[in-house]
C-alpha positions in Angstrom: 72.0 -169.3 137.4 71.3 -169.6 141.2 67.6 -169.6 142.0 66.4 -167.2 144.7 64.6 -169.0 147.5 61.3 -167.1 147.3 60.0 -169.2 150.1 62.4 -171.5 152.0 61.6 -175.2 152.5 63.7 -178.1 153.6 65.7 -179.9 150.9 65.1 -183.2 152.8 61.4 -182.6 152.5 61.8 -181.7 148.8 63.5 -185.0 148.0 60.4 -186.9 149.1 58.3 -185.4 146.1 58.0 -187.6 143.1 57.2 -187.0 139.3 54.1 -186.1 137.3 50.7 -187.4 136.4 49.4 -187.4 132.8 47.8 -184.0 132.0 44.1 -183.7 132.3 42.4 -182.6 129.0 41.1 -179.0 128.6 42.2 -175.6 129.8 40.6 -173.8 132.7 41.6 -170.4 134.0 42.2 -169.6 137.7 42.9 -171.9 140.6 40.6 -172.3 143.6 42.1 -170.3 146.5 40.9 -167.8 149.1 40.1 -164.3 147.7 42.6 -161.7 148.7 45.5 -164.1 149.1 48.4 -164.9 146.8 48.3 -168.6 145.9 51.6 -170.4 146.5 53.1 -171.9 143.3 55.9 -174.5 143.8 58.3 -174.6 140.8 59.8 -178.0 140.5 63.5 -178.6 139.7 64.1 -179.5 136.1 67.0 -180.8 133.9 68.3 -180.0 130.4 70.4 -177.4 128.7 69.5 -174.0 130.0 67.0 -175.5 132.5 68.3 -173.5 135.5 67.9 -170.3 133.5 64.4 -171.2 132.4 63.4 -172.0 135.9 65.0 -168.8 137.2 63.4 -166.5 134.7 59.9 -168.0 135.2 60.3 -167.8 139.0 61.4 -164.2 138.9 58.7 -163.1 136.4 56.0 -164.7 138.6 57.5 -163.0 141.6 57.5 -159.6 139.8 53.8 -160.1 138.9 52.9 -159.8 142.6 49.9 -162.1 142.2 51.4 -165.4 143.4 53.8 -166.5 146.2 56.6 -168.2 144.4 58.3 -171.3 146.0 61.4 -172.0 144.1 64.2 -173.3 146.4 67.7 -173.9 145.1 68.6 -177.5 144.5 66.2 -180.4 145.1 65.5 -183.6 143.1 63.9 -183.6 139.7 60.8 -185.7 140.3 59.8 -188.9 138.5 56.6 -190.7 139.0 53.3 -189.4 140.5 53.5 -186.2 142.5 52.9 -186.3 146.3 50.2 -183.6 146.2 49.7 -183.6 150.0 53.4 -182.9 150.6 53.3 -179.7 148.4 50.2 -178.5 150.2 52.0 -178.8 153.5 54.8 -176.6 152.0 52.2 -173.9 151.4 51.5 -174.4 147.7 48.2 -174.3 145.9 49.8 -175.4 142.7 52.9 -177.1 141.4 54.5 -176.0 138.1 56.3 -178.7 136.3 58.5 -177.8 133.2 60.4 -180.3 131.1 62.7 -179.9 128.1 62.2 -182.7 125.6 65.4 -181.7 123.8 63.7 -180.5 120.6 63.9 -176.8 121.4 60.5 -176.8 123.2 59.3 -176.5 126.7 56.5 -178.6 128.1 54.7 -176.9 130.9 52.1 -178.4 133.3 50.3 -176.8 136.2 49.1 -179.2 138.9 46.2 -178.0 141.1 46.7 -179.5 144.5 43.1 -179.1 145.8 41.7 -181.2 142.9 44.9 -183.3 142.6 44.8 -182.9 138.8 46.8 -181.3 136.0 44.9 -178.1 135.5 46.7 -176.9 132.4 49.3 -178.2 130.0 50.9 -176.6 127.0 54.0 -177.0 124.8 56.0 -173.8 124.1 58.6 -173.3 121.4 61.9 -171.7 122.5 63.6 -169.9 119.5 67.3 -170.5 119.1 69.9 -169.5 119.9 69.4 -170.2 123.5 69.7 -167.2 125.8 69.2 -164.7 123.0 66.5 -162.0 123.1 64.0 -164.1 121.2 64.6 -167.1 123.5 64.3 -164.9 126.6 61.1 -163.3 125.3 59.6 -166.8 124.7 60.4 -167.8 128.3 58.7 -164.5 129.5 55.6 -165.5 127.6 55.6 -168.9 129.4 55.6 -167.0 132.7 52.8 -164.7 131.6 50.7 -167.7 130.6 51.3 -169.5 133.8 50.2 -166.4 135.7 47.0 -166.4 133.7 46.5 -170.1 134.4 46.9 -169.5 138.2 45.1 -166.1 138.6 43.0 -165.5 135.5 45.2 -162.4 134.9 48.0 -162.5 132.3 51.4 -161.3 133.4 53.4 -158.5 131.8 56.9 -160.1 131.6 56.8 -160.2 127.8 56.8 -156.4 127.5 59.4 -153.8 127.2 59.9 -150.2 128.5 61.1 -147.3 126.4 63.0 -144.6 128.2 65.5 -141.7 127.7 69.1 -142.1 128.7 71.9 -139.6 127.7 69.5 -137.8 125.4 68.7 -140.9 123.3 66.1 -143.6 123.4 66.7 -146.9 125.1 64.6 -149.9 125.7 64.7 -152.6 128.5 62.8 -155.8 129.2 60.2 -155.7 132.0 62.6 -157.6 134.3 65.4 -155.1 133.8 67.4 -157.2 131.4 68.6 -156.4 127.9 68.8 -152.6 128.3 70.0 -151.2 124.9 69.7 -148.1 122.8 67.2 -147.9 120.0 69.4 -147.6 116.9 69.5 -144.5 114.8 67.6 -142.2 117.2 69.1 -138.7 117.9 68.3 -136.3 120.7 65.0 -137.6 122.0 62.3 -137.0 124.7 58.9 -138.4 125.5 58.7 -141.8 123.8 55.4 -143.6 123.1 54.4 -147.1 122.0 52.0 -147.9 119.2 49.5 -150.7 120.3 51.1 -153.1 117.8 54.3 -153.2 119.9 56.5 -152.7 116.9 56.1 -148.9 116.2 57.2 -146.0 118.4 57.0 -142.3 118.4 59.1 -139.7 120.2 60.1 -136.0 120.3 63.3 -135.1 118.5 65.1 -132.0 119.6 66.8 -129.8 117.0 68.2 -126.3 116.6 65.0 -125.1 114.9 62.7 -126.6 117.5 61.3 -130.0 118.1 59.4 -132.5 115.9 57.5 -135.8 116.3 59.0 -138.8 114.6 57.5 -142.3 114.2 59.5 -145.4 113.5 58.7 -149.0 112.6 61.2 -151.0 114.7 61.0 -153.9 112.3 61.8 -152.1 109.0 63.6 -149.1 110.5 61.4 -146.8 108.4 61.0 -143.3 110.1 58.5 -140.6 109.3 58.0 -137.1 110.4 54.5 -136.7 111.9 54.4 -133.1 113.1 53.8 -129.9 111.2 55.7 -126.6 111.1 55.1 -125.4 114.7 58.3 -124.6 116.6 57.3 -126.9 119.5 56.0 -130.5 119.0 56.0 -132.6 122.1 54.6 -135.6 124.0 53.2 -138.0 121.4 50.6 -140.6 122.3 48.9 -143.2 120.1 45.1 -143.9 120.3 44.3 -147.3 121.6 43.2 -148.5 118.1 46.4 -147.3 116.6 44.7 -145.2 114.0 45.7 -141.8 115.4 48.6 -140.0 117.0 48.0 -137.1 119.4 50.7 -134.6 120.4 51.2 -131.1 121.6 52.1 -128.4 119.1 52.4 -124.6 118.9 54.5 -121.5 118.8 52.9 -119.3 121.6 51.8 -122.0 123.9 50.8 -125.5 122.7 47.5 -127.3 121.9 46.7 -131.0 121.6 46.7 -132.0 118.0 45.4 -135.3 116.6 46.7 -136.7 113.4 45.1 -139.7 111.6 47.8 -142.3 110.6 46.0 -143.3 107.4 44.0 -141.5 104.7 44.1 -137.9 103.5 42.7 -136.3 106.6 45.0 -133.8 108.2 45.9 -133.0 111.8 43.4 -131.1 113.8 43.5 -129.4 117.3 41.2 -130.6 120.1 42.1 -127.8 122.5 42.1 -124.0 122.1 44.8 -122.9 124.5 45.0 -119.2 123.6 48.6 -119.0 124.8 48.3 -121.7 127.5 50.2 -124.9 127.5 48.2 -128.1 126.7 50.4 -131.2 126.5 50.9 -134.8 127.5 47.8 -136.4 126.1 46.8 -139.9 127.2 43.7 -141.8 125.8 41.1 -143.8 127.7 41.2 -147.5 126.7 38.1 -147.1 124.5 39.6 -144.1 122.8 36.6 -141.9 123.5 38.2 -139.6 126.0 41.6 -138.0 126.5 43.4 -136.7 129.6 46.0 -134.0 129.3 48.1 -131.4 131.2 47.0 -127.8 130.9 48.1 -124.4 132.3 44.8 -122.7 131.5 44.1 -122.1 135.2 47.4 -120.4 135.7 49.0 -123.6 137.0 49.4 -127.1 135.6 46.4 -129.3 136.2 45.0 -132.3 134.5 41.8 -132.1 132.4 39.8 -134.7 130.6 37.6 -134.2 127.5 36.0 -136.2 124.7 38.6 -137.3 122.2 37.4 -134.5 119.8 37.9 -131.9 122.5 34.3 -131.5 123.5 33.1 -131.5 127.1 36.4 -130.5 128.8 36.5 -130.7 132.6 39.0 -130.4 135.4 40.0 -133.9 136.6 42.3 -132.9 139.5 39.7 -131.0 141.5 40.9 -131.8 145.0 43.5 -129.9 147.0 45.8 -132.9 147.0 49.4 -131.7 147.0 50.3 -128.5 148.7 51.5 -126.6 145.6 48.6 -127.6 143.3 50.9 -128.6 140.4 49.8 -131.8 138.5 51.2 -133.3 135.3 52.3 -136.5 133.5 48.9 -138.2 133.3 48.7 -141.8 132.3 45.3 -143.5 131.8 45.2 -147.0 133.2 44.4 -149.8 130.7 41.3 -150.9 132.7 40.0 -147.3 132.4 39.5 -146.9 136.1 42.2 -144.5 137.2 44.7 -141.9 135.9 48.2 -141.8 137.3 50.0 -138.5 137.5 52.7 -136.5 139.2 51.9 -134.0 141.9 54.0 -131.6 144.1 54.0 -132.3 147.8 56.4 -130.4 150.1 58.4 -129.2 147.1 58.9 -132.7 145.6 57.1 -134.5 142.8 55.3 -137.7 143.9 53.3 -140.3 142.0 49.6 -140.5 142.7 46.5 -142.0 141.1 42.9 -140.6 140.9 39.9 -142.9 140.6 37.6 -141.8 137.8 34.5 -143.1 139.6 34.7 -140.9 142.7 37.8 -138.7 142.1 39.5 -140.1 145.2 43.3 -139.6 145.1 45.9 -142.0 146.4 49.6 -141.1 146.9 51.9 -144.0 146.1 55.4 -142.5 146.7 57.0 -140.4 149.4 60.7 -141.1 149.3 62.8 -138.8 147.0 61.5 -137.2 143.8 59.1 -139.4 141.7 57.5 -138.5 138.4 56.5 -139.6 134.9 54.3 -142.6 135.7 53.4 -145.0 132.9 51.0 -148.0 133.2 51.8 -151.6 132.4 49.3 -153.5 130.4 47.9 -155.2 133.5 46.7 -151.9 135.0 48.3 -152.8 138.2 52.0 -151.9 137.8 53.5 -148.5 137.1 57.0 -147.6 135.9 58.2 -144.1 137.0 61.4 -142.0 137.4 62.8 -141.7 140.9 66.0 -140.5 142.5 65.4 -142.6 145.7 68.6 -144.6 145.0 70.8 -141.5 144.6 70.4 -141.0 140.8 67.4 -140.9 138.6 66.4 -144.4 137.5 63.3 -146.3 136.5 61.4 -148.1 139.3 58.3 -150.3 139.1 55.5 -150.0 141.6 52.8 -152.5 142.4 49.9 -150.2 143.1 48.0 -152.8 145.1 50.7 -153.8 147.6 53.0 -150.8 147.4 56.0 -153.1 146.6 58.7 -151.4 144.5 61.7 -152.7 142.5 64.4 -150.9 140.6 64.3 -151.5 136.9 67.3 -149.7 135.5 70.9 -149.1 136.7 73.8 -147.2 135.4 73.6 -143.7 133.9 70.4 -141.6 134.4 67.2 -143.1 133.1 63.9 -141.2 132.8 60.7 -140.5 130.9 59.6 -144.2 130.6 56.8 -145.6 128.5 55.7 -149.1 129.3 54.8 -150.9 126.0 52.1 -153.3 125.1 52.4 -157.1 125.2 54.8 -157.8 122.4 53.7 -159.5 119.1 53.2 -163.2 119.7 52.3 -162.8 123.4 48.7 -163.7 124.2 
């Protein structure tokens, strides 16, 4: 694997840098650097079987996190002996990441802080075999997420996956766009959702007699029907504690129904639509409130209410968007904002509304953009866009506005960004 030169530095200067100090004891979170800046992290060359792949994956994951400036030039000398901290500071780095492969299937990782000239963090990670398989790649993603936490105090989201719909069936893809594959045994599907445990999913299955909600344990393959006898059962969403599943159900219009996943209690409605459409529920992180799309005003808008349906109120109160059509709400994991789709000049665009002051921010303008879903870091969104010619999944950094394409190939849509996978911090 050839490493992308995220920041370019001279190979002559690189060869002057020498090896590592002994790690300092203890673990501290967050480097010392100027607020509002992205600290530079220099990723040293390394040796060993698969070393270039490890270095490349970690560098790309940190770059995708949008919180650090990655310095990972191609080539260079694998250092030995004490590091020349002053040299790396001159290259624009606040920290140096040193990774070594002892040959026992593990990865030893040390983060050197240049201001204090010490090893700030050090940890050994096990890389499952076989090398380059899904488990191995996931372990390397977890390394990158932990390094991001060491540097910024915020854990990355590389060790996550995204569910989406392709060709009428469910697919999943790693957060870096690799390992796109269908979910086995799923028929005609729409609107996937992740359980907080990261190993259970729900979706809408389409059939001749209508639609129903299915839930599957991805580990065991066990599948259960979760919806009742209504003709339409759509847009499932798990509560943050994983104890309940909400979805839209009905015959003449739809209401939001909540079903406990344990015990004998049955499903109950939290809206009374009276022929209107109430769908696309999304829970607040504490599970106390829910946002949803409703047509009760004669057009689609987003409401919020208590999780039992009490105290409903219009969330999208502003005149943002010329056609006043809002849908696809997704409540951010930090509880501060709700992302949604809104029509502007005849095209759907992705926007967010702040719950504190109801201010709205438009994040897209090129092409048609819809179906936003938050990453666990409450900073990145995955959404469907045709900006590249066909509908594909794109990832947006809501702070910088940076975008990257996640999927390629046949049409991809209706994404759901999953939680950090089991085993990730």
